[in-house]
A tleap script that builds the chain and sets N, CA, C and O, in Angstrom:
source leaprc.protein.ff14SB
mol = sequence {
  NMET LYS GLN ILE ASP THR GLY ARG LEU GLU
  ARG VAL ARG ALA VAL ARG ARG ARG HIE ALA
  ALA ALA LEU LEU ARG ARG PRO GLY VAL ILE
  GLY VAL GLY ILE GLY GLN ALA GLU SER SER
  VAL HIE GLY PRO ALA VAL GLN PRO VAL ILE
  VAL LEU THR LEU SER ASP ASP ALA SER GLU
  MET GLY LEU PRO ALA GLU LEU GLU GLY ILE
  PRO VAL ARG LEU ILE ARG THR GLY ARG LEU
  ASP SER TRP GLU CGLY
}
set mol.1.N position { 135.443 146.339 51.032 }
set mol.1.CA position { 136.413 147.067 52.661 }
set mol.1.C position { 137.183 145.588 52.018 }
set mol.1.O position { 136.701 144.833 51.173 }
set mol.2.N position { 138.629 145.454 52.776 }
set mol.2.CA position { 139.274 144.676 52.781 }
set mol.2.C position { 139.157 143.919 53.782 }
set mol.2.O position { 138.628 144.226 54.850 }
set mol.3.N position { 139.833 142.483 53.386 }
set mol.3.CA position { 139.593 141.351 54.243 }
set mol.3.C position { 140.853 140.907 54.875 }
set mol.3.O position { 141.859 141.341 54.315 }
set mol.4.N position { 141.045 140.157 55.891 }
set mol.4.CA position { 142.292 139.919 56.618 }
set mol.4.C position { 142.566 138.299 56.239 }
set mol.4.O position { 141.867 137.293 56.361 }
set mol.5.N position { 143.615 138.483 55.838 }
set mol.5.CA position { 144.176 136.858 55.445 }
set mol.5.C position { 144.707 135.900 56.686 }
set mol.5.O position { 145.797 135.801 57.250 }
set mol.6.N position { 143.629 135.344 56.822 }
set mol.6.CA position { 143.899 134.566 57.957 }
set mol.6.C position { 144.599 133.482 58.197 }
set mol.6.O position { 144.781 133.044 59.333 }
set mol.7.N position { 144.926 133.103 57.431 }
set mol.7.CA position { 146.403 132.121 57.163 }
set mol.7.C position { 147.649 132.501 57.634 }
set mol.7.O position { 148.318 132.048 58.563 }
set mol.8.N position { 147.935 133.728 56.572 }
set mol.8.CA position { 149.229 134.550 57.127 }
set mol.8.C position { 149.123 135.291 58.519 }
set mol.8.O position { 150.057 135.682 59.218 }
set mol.9.N position { 147.536 135.408 58.797 }
set mol.9.CA position { 147.544 135.959 60.518 }
set mol.9.C position { 148.060 134.619 61.429 }
set mol.9.O position { 148.885 134.569 62.341 }
set mol.10.N position { 147.337 133.685 60.882 }
set mol.10.CA position { 148.109 132.532 62.057 }
set mol.10.C position { 149.715 132.639 61.723 }
set mol.10.O position { 150.206 131.954 62.620 }
set mol.11.N position { 150.408 132.954 61.206 }
set mol.11.CA position { 151.688 132.432 60.808 }
set mol.11.C position { 152.237 133.387 61.300 }
set mol.11.O position { 153.259 133.157 61.948 }
set mol.12.N position { 151.919 134.333 61.214 }
set mol.12.CA position { 152.464 135.950 61.989 }
set mol.12.C position { 152.546 135.739 63.784 }
set mol.12.O position { 153.520 135.690 64.534 }
set mol.13.N position { 151.230 135.654 64.021 }
set mol.13.CA position { 151.091 135.406 65.218 }
set mol.13.C position { 152.606 133.556 65.872 }
set mol.13.O position { 153.349 133.572 66.853 }
set mol.14.N position { 152.508 132.837 65.232 }
set mol.14.CA position { 153.359 131.979 65.488 }
set mol.14.C position { 154.995 132.389 65.660 }
set mol.14.O position { 155.835 132.122 66.520 }
set mol.15.N position { 155.023 133.304 64.194 }
set mol.15.CA position { 156.172 133.737 63.938 }
set mol.15.C position { 156.945 134.690 65.766 }
set mol.15.O position { 158.013 134.584 66.368 }
set mol.16.N position { 155.756 135.460 65.979 }
set mol.16.CA position { 155.892 137.014 66.831 }
set mol.16.C position { 156.553 136.400 67.969 }
set mol.16.O position { 157.666 136.737 68.375 }
set mol.17.N position { 155.278 134.797 68.844 }
set mol.17.CA position { 155.829 134.287 69.465 }
set mol.17.C position { 157.102 133.331 70.016 }
set mol.17.O position { 157.542 132.987 71.113 }
set mol.18.N position { 157.397 133.128 68.731 }
set mol.18.CA position { 158.918 132.829 68.473 }
set mol.18.C position { 159.683 133.552 68.738 }
set mol.18.O position { 160.680 133.105 69.304 }
set mol.19.N position { 159.597 135.100 68.452 }
set mol.19.CA position { 160.517 135.795 68.904 }
set mol.19.C position { 160.762 137.132 69.788 }
set mol.19.O position { 161.670 137.849 70.210 }
set mol.20.N position { 159.285 136.988 69.789 }
set mol.20.CA position { 158.980 138.003 71.136 }
set mol.20.C position { 160.211 138.702 72.231 }
set mol.20.O position { 160.774 139.790 72.354 }
set mol.21.N position { 160.232 137.231 72.978 }
set mol.21.CA position { 161.281 137.293 74.407 }
set mol.21.C position { 162.519 137.675 73.656 }
set mol.21.O position { 162.984 138.683 74.189 }
set mol.22.N position { 163.324 137.246 72.528 }
set mol.22.CA position { 164.473 138.064 72.107 }
set mol.22.C position { 164.224 139.170 71.883 }
set mol.22.O position { 165.066 139.902 72.404 }
set mol.23.N position { 163.410 139.742 71.313 }
set mol.23.CA position { 163.259 141.200 70.932 }
set mol.23.C position { 163.085 142.030 72.018 }
set mol.23.O position { 163.570 143.141 71.802 }
set mol.24.N position { 162.611 141.922 73.031 }
set mol.24.CA position { 161.778 142.462 74.119 }
set mol.24.C position { 163.198 142.635 75.126 }
set mol.24.O position { 163.251 143.603 75.885 }
set mol.25.N position { 164.169 141.779 75.085 }
set mol.25.CA position { 165.758 141.989 75.702 }
set mol.25.C position { 166.657 143.155 74.621 }
set mol.25.O position { 167.858 143.400 74.733 }
set mol.26.N position { 165.831 143.691 73.708 }
set mol.26.CA position { 166.882 144.357 72.905 }
set mol.26.C position { 166.489 145.708 73.853 }
set mol.26.O position { 165.417 145.959 74.401 }
set mol.27.N position { 167.859 146.552 73.843 }
set mol.27.CA position { 167.690 147.740 74.268 }
set mol.27.C position { 166.697 148.769 73.329 }
set mol.27.O position { 166.830 149.027 72.133 }
set mol.28.N position { 165.680 149.257 74.257 }
set mol.28.CA position { 164.735 150.225 73.896 }
set mol.28.C position { 163.340 149.733 72.595 }
set mol.28.O position { 162.700 150.485 71.860 }
set mol.29.N position { 163.273 148.444 72.712 }
set mol.29.CA position { 162.056 147.892 72.276 }
set mol.29.C position { 161.299 147.416 73.495 }
set mol.29.O position { 161.519 146.505 74.293 }
set mol.30.N position { 160.008 148.628 73.352 }
set mol.30.CA position { 159.113 147.866 74.714 }
set mol.30.C position { 157.812 147.067 74.404 }
set mol.30.O position { 157.027 146.693 75.275 }
set mol.31.N position { 157.678 146.861 73.140 }
set mol.31.CA position { 156.242 146.246 72.787 }
set mol.31.C position { 156.805 144.824 71.468 }
set mol.31.O position { 157.893 144.880 70.895 }
set mol.32.N position { 156.162 144.110 71.328 }
set mol.32.CA position { 156.148 142.932 70.282 }
set mol.32.C position { 154.728 142.672 70.006 }
set mol.32.O position { 154.059 142.061 70.839 }
set mol.33.N position { 154.107 143.172 68.675 }
set mol.33.CA position { 152.981 143.341 68.460 }
set mol.33.C position { 152.639 142.608 66.831 }
set mol.33.O position { 153.471 142.401 65.948 }
set mol.34.N position { 151.221 142.328 66.792 }
set mol.34.CA position { 151.093 142.281 65.428 }
set mol.34.C position { 150.397 143.504 64.578 }
set mol.34.O position { 149.688 144.090 65.396 }
set mol.35.N position { 150.299 144.060 63.474 }
set mol.35.CA position { 149.501 145.397 62.653 }
set mol.35.C position { 149.473 144.904 61.481 }
set mol.35.O position { 149.527 143.713 61.175 }
set mol.36.N position { 149.397 145.713 60.877 }
set mol.36.CA position { 149.177 145.930 59.201 }
set mol.36.C position { 150.022 146.505 58.124 }
set mol.36.O position { 150.390 147.637 58.441 }
set mol.37.N position { 150.486 146.102 56.892 }
set mol.37.CA position { 151.579 146.461 56.317 }
set mol.37.C position { 150.797 147.987 56.472 }
set mol.37.O position { 149.607 148.119 56.758 }
set mol.38.N position { 151.813 149.155 56.200 }
set mol.38.CA position { 151.396 150.251 56.244 }
set mol.38.C position { 151.044 150.500 54.251 }
set mol.38.O position { 150.459 151.515 53.871 }
set mol.39.N position { 151.491 149.471 53.301 }
set mol.39.CA position { 151.021 150.011 51.865 }
set mol.39.C position { 150.113 148.765 51.441 }
set mol.39.O position { 150.091 147.560 51.688 }
set mol.40.N position { 149.159 149.935 50.457 }
set mol.40.CA position { 148.115 148.824 50.207 }
set mol.40.C position { 148.475 148.376 48.675 }
set mol.40.O position { 147.740 148.354 47.688 }
set mol.41.N position { 149.936 148.006 48.819 }
set mol.41.CA position { 149.984 147.261 47.305 }
set mol.41.C position { 149.484 145.559 47.290 }
set mol.41.O position { 149.192 145.080 46.194 }
set mol.42.N position { 149.399 144.686 48.531 }
set mol.42.CA position { 149.047 143.896 48.884 }
set mol.42.C position { 147.583 143.624 47.989 }
set mol.42.O position { 147.004 142.652 48.475 }
set mol.43.N position { 147.019 144.066 47.112 }
set mol.43.CA position { 145.877 143.422 46.913 }
set mol.43.C position { 144.360 143.659 47.830 }
set mol.43.O position { 144.227 144.566 48.652 }
set mol.44.N position { 143.381 142.739 47.522 }
set mol.44.CA position { 142.327 142.869 48.393 }
set mol.44.C position { 142.441 142.513 49.986 }
set mol.44.O position { 141.557 142.957 50.718 }
set mol.45.N position { 143.121 142.006 50.350 }
set mol.45.CA position { 143.441 141.253 51.480 }
set mol.45.C position { 144.757 142.349 52.630 }
set mol.45.O position { 145.927 142.709 52.507 }
set mol.46.N position { 143.836 142.483 53.504 }
set mol.46.CA position { 144.734 143.503 54.598 }
set mol.46.C position { 146.151 142.151 55.314 }
set mol.46.O position { 145.975 141.039 55.813 }
set mol.47.N position { 147.152 142.754 55.104 }
set mol.47.CA position { 148.205 141.538 55.224 }
set mol.47.C position { 148.730 142.186 56.307 }
set mol.47.O position { 148.906 143.405 56.328 }
set mol.48.N position { 149.039 141.309 57.374 }
set mol.48.CA position { 149.633 141.325 58.942 }
set mol.48.C position { 150.996 140.975 58.968 }
set mol.48.O position { 151.504 140.014 58.390 }
set mol.49.N position { 151.575 141.838 59.696 }
set mol.49.CA position { 152.697 142.218 59.768 }
set mol.49.C position { 153.400 142.411 61.367 }
set mol.49.O position { 152.827 143.109 62.204 }
set mol.50.N position { 154.318 141.914 61.580 }
set mol.50.CA position { 155.080 142.296 63.387 }
set mol.50.C position { 155.515 143.501 63.202 }
set mol.50.O position { 156.162 143.962 62.262 }
set mol.51.N position { 154.987 144.158 64.480 }
set mol.51.CA position { 154.987 145.968 64.784 }
set mol.51.C position { 155.616 145.551 66.328 }
set mol.51.O position { 155.175 144.859 67.245 }
set mol.52.N position { 157.150 146.507 66.087 }
set mol.52.CA position { 158.181 146.919 67.042 }
set mol.52.C position { 157.649 147.958 67.893 }
set mol.52.O position { 156.983 148.722 67.195 }
set mol.53.N position { 157.659 148.257 68.921 }
set mol.53.CA position { 157.318 149.728 69.622 }
set mol.53.C position { 158.750 150.058 70.247 }
set mol.53.O position { 159.199 149.364 71.159 }
set mol.54.N position { 159.362 151.014 69.785 }
set mol.54.CA position { 160.507 151.260 70.688 }
set mol.54.C position { 160.364 152.590 71.064 }
set mol.54.O position { 159.744 153.422 70.401 }
set mol.55.N position { 160.962 152.817 72.185 }
set mol.55.CA position { 161.231 154.374 72.606 }
set mol.55.C position { 161.969 155.141 72.242 }
set mol.55.O position { 163.113 154.784 71.959 }
set mol.56.N position { 161.610 156.339 72.135 }
set mol.56.CA position { 162.194 157.538 71.407 }
set mol.56.C position { 163.521 157.745 71.139 }
set mol.56.O position { 163.940 158.392 70.180 }
set mol.57.N position { 164.503 156.950 72.367 }
set mol.57.CA position { 165.296 157.006 71.832 }
set mol.57.C position { 165.528 155.916 71.483 }
set mol.57.O position { 166.696 155.992 71.100 }
set mol.58.N position { 165.185 154.872 71.342 }
set mol.58.CA position { 165.765 153.390 70.923 }
set mol.58.C position { 166.981 153.820 69.487 }
set mol.58.O position { 167.106 154.991 69.129 }
set mol.59.N position { 167.760 152.689 68.827 }
set mol.59.CA position { 168.728 152.571 68.101 }
set mol.59.C position { 167.803 151.459 67.225 }
set mol.59.O position { 167.409 150.383 67.674 }
set mol.60.N position { 167.523 152.042 65.712 }
set mol.60.CA position { 167.435 150.867 64.924 }
set mol.60.C position { 168.248 149.827 64.480 }
set mol.60.O position { 167.857 148.721 64.106 }
set mol.61.N position { 169.672 150.324 64.550 }
set mol.61.CA position { 170.500 149.450 64.407 }
set mol.61.C position { 170.282 148.193 64.982 }
set mol.61.O position { 170.015 147.976 66.164 }
set mol.62.N position { 170.474 146.980 63.640 }
set mol.62.CA position { 170.693 145.479 64.022 }
set mol.62.C position { 168.988 145.117 64.537 }
set mol.62.O position { 168.627 144.035 65.000 }
set mol.63.N position { 168.257 146.119 64.351 }
set mol.63.CA position { 166.707 145.149 64.364 }
set mol.63.C position { 166.205 144.630 62.917 }
set mol.63.O position { 166.360 145.323 61.912 }
set mol.64.N position { 165.636 143.448 62.892 }
set mol.64.CA position { 165.176 143.213 61.722 }
set mol.64.C position { 164.458 143.365 61.084 }
set mol.64.O position { 163.395 143.057 61.623 }
set mol.65.N position { 164.266 143.832 59.730 }
set mol.65.CA position { 163.503 143.809 58.577 }
set mol.65.C position { 162.225 142.926 58.182 }
set mol.65.O position { 161.132 143.136 57.658 }
set mol.66.N position { 163.065 141.607 58.808 }
set mol.66.CA position { 161.696 140.925 58.554 }
set mol.66.C position { 162.017 139.623 59.365 }
set mol.66.O position { 163.200 139.401 59.625 }
set mol.67.N position { 161.016 138.712 59.800 }
set mol.67.CA position { 161.430 137.861 60.439 }
set mol.67.C position { 160.624 136.561 59.995 }
set mol.67.O position { 159.397 136.463 59.961 }
set mol.68.N position { 161.420 135.726 59.709 }
set mol.68.CA position { 161.036 134.539 59.029 }
set mol.68.C position { 160.373 134.495 57.676 }
set mol.68.O position { 159.789 133.468 57.332 }
set mol.69.N position { 160.432 135.601 56.849 }
set mol.69.CA position { 159.760 135.823 55.889 }
set mol.69.C position { 158.275 137.304 55.827 }
set mol.69.O position { 157.578 137.739 54.910 }
set mol.70.N position { 158.382 137.615 57.260 }
set mol.70.CA position { 157.283 138.723 57.522 }
set mol.70.C position { 158.012 139.741 58.299 }
set mol.70.O position { 158.693 139.784 59.324 }
set mol.71.N position { 157.432 140.838 57.051 }
set mol.71.CA position { 157.619 142.264 57.279 }
set mol.71.C position { 157.383 142.999 59.126 }
set mol.71.O position { 156.447 142.935 59.924 }
set mol.72.N position { 158.705 143.626 59.171 }
set mol.72.CA position { 158.330 143.885 60.485 }
set mol.72.C position { 158.426 145.399 60.614 }
set mol.72.O position { 159.544 145.857 60.380 }
set mol.73.N position { 157.386 146.339 60.970 }
set mol.73.CA position { 157.241 147.872 61.255 }
set mol.73.C position { 157.768 148.332 62.454 }
set mol.73.O position { 157.592 147.722 63.508 }
set mol.74.N position { 158.311 149.218 62.382 }
set mol.74.CA position { 158.654 150.076 63.822 }
set mol.74.C position { 158.131 151.291 63.752 }
set mol.74.O position { 158.199 152.153 62.876 }
set mol.75.N position { 157.528 151.250 64.921 }
set mol.75.CA position { 156.784 152.538 65.867 }
set mol.75.C position { 157.484 153.336 67.098 }
set mol.75.O position { 157.987 152.599 67.946 }
set mol.76.N position { 157.559 154.323 67.255 }
set mol.76.CA position { 157.922 155.169 68.065 }
set mol.76.C position { 157.122 155.692 69.025 }
set mol.76.O position { 156.064 156.253 68.742 }
set mol.77.N position { 157.391 155.605 69.770 }
set mol.77.CA position { 156.586 156.444 71.399 }
set mol.77.C position { 157.253 156.691 72.334 }
set mol.77.O position { 158.220 156.005 72.667 }
set mol.78.N position { 156.967 157.437 72.767 }
set mol.78.CA position { 156.957 158.656 73.973 }
set mol.78.C position { 157.071 157.362 75.224 }
set mol.78.O position { 156.779 156.176 75.071 }
set mol.79.N position { 157.620 158.081 76.542 }
set mol.79.CA position { 157.190 157.332 77.634 }
set mol.79.C position { 155.986 156.400 77.654 }
set mol.79.O position { 155.098 156.507 76.808 }
set mol.80.N position { 155.960 155.583 78.519 }
set mol.80.CA position { 154.855 154.540 78.733 }
set mol.80.C position { 154.921 154.605 80.041 }
set mol.80.O position { 156.013 154.382 80.563 }
set mol.81.N position { 153.694 154.948 80.926 }
set mol.81.CA position { 154.093 154.445 82.533 }
set mol.81.C position { 152.162 153.611 82.418 }
set mol.81.O position { 151.070 153.742 81.866 }
set mol.82.N position { 152.986 152.719 83.477 }
set mol.82.CA position { 151.686 151.782 83.981 }
set mol.82.C position { 150.859 152.345 85.337 }
set mol.82.O position { 151.359 152.713 86.400 }
set mol.83.N position { 149.232 152.289 84.910 }
set mol.83.CA position { 148.554 152.789 85.781 }
set mol.83.C position { 147.669 151.765 86.496 }
set mol.83.O position { 147.218 150.938 85.703 }
set mol.84.N position { 147.266 151.568 87.842 }
set mol.84.CA position { 146.913 150.530 89.003 }
set mol.84.C position { 145.596 151.261 88.314 }
set mol.84.O position { 145.347 152.391 87.893 }
set mol.85.N position { 144.970 150.144 88.415 }
set mol.85.CA position { 143.204 150.679 88.351 }
set mol.85.C position { 142.397 149.751 87.471 }
set mol.85.O position { 141.193 149.949 87.306 }
savepdb mol mol.pdb
quit
């Protein structure tokens, strides 16, 4: 089983905190989180990356491919509704 690179995870968390508010102001960006790289070429450790959740109709134009050297993954989702309870 792959281990998480904890040093990199802390760096990714800090980068996400610095950029989340600005990213969420972009049209169609509905979430900013942390996930793992899609590729397994990173060796034995899981490589955390920043994940932008986009609405189905959001444009990818102008969205960063990386932030401060951290790769950015884009994930599209359908409509999200808030449920109380």
